[in-house]
C-alpha positions as CSV (number, residue, x, y, z in Angstrom):
1,M,4.7,0.0,-29.4
2,K,7.2,2.4,-27.1
3,P,10.1,0.7,-26.4
4,I,9.7,0.9,-22.6
5,V,6.5,-0.9,-23.2
6,A,8.5,-3.5,-25.2
7,I,11.2,-3.7,-22.3
8,L,8.7,-4.0,-19.5
9,L,6.8,-6.6,-21.8
10,S,9.7,-8.5,-22.3
11,I,10.7,-9.0,-18.6
12,L,7.4,-9.8,-17.6
13,L,7.0,-12.5,-20.2
14,G,10.7,-13.8,-19.3
15,T,9.4,-14.0,-15.7
16,C,6.6,-15.7,-16.6
17,G,9.0,-18.3,-18.4
18,Q,11.5,-18.6,-15.3
19,L,7.9,-19.5,-13.1
20,A,6.6,-21.8,-15.8
21,L,10.0,-23.4,-16.0
22,K,10.4,-23.8,-11.9
23,Y,6.7,-25.5,-12.0
24,G,7.8,-27.8,-14.7
25,T,10.6,-28.7,-12.5
26,K,7.9,-29.5,-9.5
27,L,5.8,-31.3,-12.3
28,A,8.7,-33.2,-13.8
29,V,9.2,-36.9,-12.7
30,A,12.2,-37.7,-11.4
31,R,14.9,-39.9,-13.1
32,E,18.2,-41.5,-12.8
33,T,19.9,-40.9,-16.2
34,A,20.4,-37.3,-17.3
35,T,18.7,-38.8,-20.7
36,G,15.5,-39.6,-18.4
37,V,15.6,-36.1,-16.8
38,L,15.8,-34.6,-20.4
39,A,12.5,-36.5,-21.5
40,S,10.8,-36.0,-18.6
41,Y,11.5,-32.3,-19.5
42,L,10.6,-32.6,-23.4
43,V,7.0,-34.0,-22.3
44,N,6.1,-30.7,-19.7
45,P,4.0,-28.8,-21.3
46,Y,5.0,-26.1,-18.6
47,M,8.4,-26.6,-20.4
48,W,7.0,-25.6,-24.1
49,F,5.2,-23.0,-22.8
50,A,8.3,-21.4,-21.0
51,L,10.1,-21.8,-24.1
52,F,7.3,-20.3,-25.9
53,L,7.1,-17.4,-23.4
54,Y,11.1,-16.4,-23.7
55,G,10.6,-16.4,-27.7
56,I,8.1,-13.5,-27.6
57,S,10.3,-11.7,-25.0
58,T,13.5,-11.9,-27.3
59,V,11.4,-10.6,-29.9
60,L,10.3,-8.1,-28.0
61,W,14.0,-7.3,-26.8
62,I,15.0,-7.4,-30.0
63,Y,12.4,-4.5,-30.9
64,S,13.4,-2.5,-28.1
65,L,17.0,-2.8,-28.4
66,S,16.6,-1.1,-31.6
67,R,15.2,1.5,-30.9
68,V,17.2,2.3,-27.4
69,D,20.6,2.6,-26.0
70,L,21.8,-1.0,-24.5
71,S,22.9,0.8,-21.6
72,Y,19.1,2.2,-21.1
73,A,17.6,-1.4,-21.7
74,Y,19.9,-3.7,-20.6
75,P,19.7,-2.8,-16.4
76,M,15.9,-3.0,-16.8
77,V,16.5,-6.6,-16.9
78,A,17.2,-6.3,-13.1
79,L,13.7,-5.8,-12.9
80,G,13.0,-9.4,-13.5
81,Y,15.1,-10.0,-10.7
82,V,12.4,-8.8,-8.4
83,L,9.6,-10.0,-10.0
84,V,10.9,-13.4,-10.1
85,C,11.9,-13.3,-6.3
86,V,8.2,-11.7,-5.3
87,F,6.4,-14.6,-7.2
88,S,8.7,-17.3,-5.8
89,V,7.4,-15.8,-2.7
90,L,3.7,-15.7,-3.5
91,L,3.6,-18.7,-6.1
92,F,6.0,-21.6,-4.6
93,K,5.9,-20.1,-0.8
94,E,9.7,-19.4,-0.7
95,T,11.1,-17.7,1.8
96,M,12.6,-14.4,1.6
97,P,15.0,-13.0,4.1
98,T,15.7,-9.4,5.1
99,L,18.6,-9.3,3.7
100,R,17.6,-10.1,-0.1
101,I,14.4,-8.0,0.1
102,A,17.3,-5.3,1.0
103,G,19.1,-6.5,-2.6
104,L,15.8,-6.2,-4.4
105,G,15.4,-2.6,-2.7
106,V,18.7,-1.3,-4.0
107,I,17.9,-3.0,-7.7
108,I,14.0,-0.9,-7.4
109,L,16.0,2.2,-6.6
110,G,18.8,1.6,-9.5
111,V,16.3,0.7,-12.5
112,I,14.4,3.9,-11.3
113,M,17.4,6.1,-11.7
114,I,18.2,4.2,-14.7
115,A,14.9,5.2,-16.0
116,I,14.8,8.9,-15.0
117,S,17.9,8.9,-16.8
118,A,16.5,8.8,-20.0
């Protein structure tokens, strides 16, 4: 597998993990104690699915780091911010202010510049 593919898959799986965590928290039963909240999360399948996705993402990330410079790979993680924001709007109907959209555009430009530098 090419390192860039592994990097992008790692980012995508991390994004999906974030979305699963968010969805899991929406389904979790409200509890008054920290122990109750933790118990609610531990029985939530979306929380376990998120951890599974993070696990695969981590393995792909380790693979990527063994093949490319950290100074190239790590800034690519910023794509995860963009994807989480986009999917938060699409899936959770969150609002996206103009300034946030502009910031995401800057992130995208930065990632493109880093990708070209390889």
